[in-house]
N, C-alpha and C positions, 0 to 999 in steps of 0.2 A: 763944639761937640760936648755935650757932657757929658760925664765919667757917665752914666744908666745910659746914655743913647749910645756912646760907646760899645760898654757894656751887651747890651740886649741888642741891638745893632751886629755886632758882630754873633753873637750865637745865633741869632736870626738868618742872617747869612750864611754860616754852616748847616744849619736844619735846610734850606734853599737846596744847597749845594748837593749833601752828602744823603744818601739813601743805601737802606739794606733792602740786600735781594738773597735771598731762596735760597739754596742748592739748585733746587728743578731749573728755577728759572737761570743760574747762571748757567746749569750744562746745555738748557737749550740754544744760548746765548752761543755758548762755547760750537755748535755743531753749524752754527751757519755765519757765524762772523769771525774774524782777525780783531782780536784787542788786544788793546794794554792790558795784560792780568801783571800782576806785583803781589808775590808774596812777603812778607816782611817780618818774618822770622828769621833765625839765626840759621847760617850757612848747614851746620848740622842738624838742626830739624830739618829744611830745605833737603838733605840727602837723606832723609831718611824716610823722605816721599811728597811727593809736591804736585800741584794740580800742574795738567803737561799743557807744556811752553809758559808759565809762570815765569817771570823774571824775579831773582830773589835780591832785594833791595833789604842789607838787616836793620831794622828799627834802632838796634840799640849802639847802630854806627852811627851818631846825628852826621856828622860832618858828609860820609859818606850819601846817609841819605838826604838830604839837601842836595845835596851836588846832583845826585844820580835822577832828585826826581825835574830838577830845573832843566834838564836835558830833554824832559820828554814834552809833549804836546799839551796843555792844558786844556786844547777847546775840543779835544778828542776825550771821551767818555773814558776813565779810568776804574780798573776791578782789582778792590782790593783783600788779601785774607791775612789770620793771622794763623794760632793753634786755633784759640778761643773763643775771639772776637773781641779783646780788650785790649792788643797791641795795635790793633788795623784802628779798633773805635781814634785810637788819639793818634793813629796817624791819617786816617780821613782826613781830622782835626786841622794838621798842619799841613796836608795841601789843600783844604780849603783856603788857609792863611798865606798858601803860597802862588795862588789863584789860580787852581784847579775848575773848572766850572763843573761836571758833572763827575763823582766821589758813587761807586758803586761798592758796599763793604759786604762781604760775603759775613749772612748770620751764622752764627755759632761756630765760623771758621772752618779749621780743616778737619779737627774734629770731626766735623756732622758730613763730611763731603761725602767719607763712602758708603 
């Protein structure tokens, strides 16, 4: 595999499995389904407010982040968010590398939730 194929193939793969979801779409899904929903902010941020039923897995604690996500079902869609969308975007790329097939990143994060 050439370096270009590796680089562009990887980015292409990530684009195929990572989708941005708007808050109204996520709110509708939450009304009808139980989903894998993860807040990747710090525990302090999470305690100040979070989306109901979201699991908190801190992006900045990489050892725990990887070990907790490895326990989750990679075939089931996973929905993630952070404060503004920056950390969850990075987390989504990492989840794609871990083998998750359907990753939904909340557009503009928790700041845009309410």
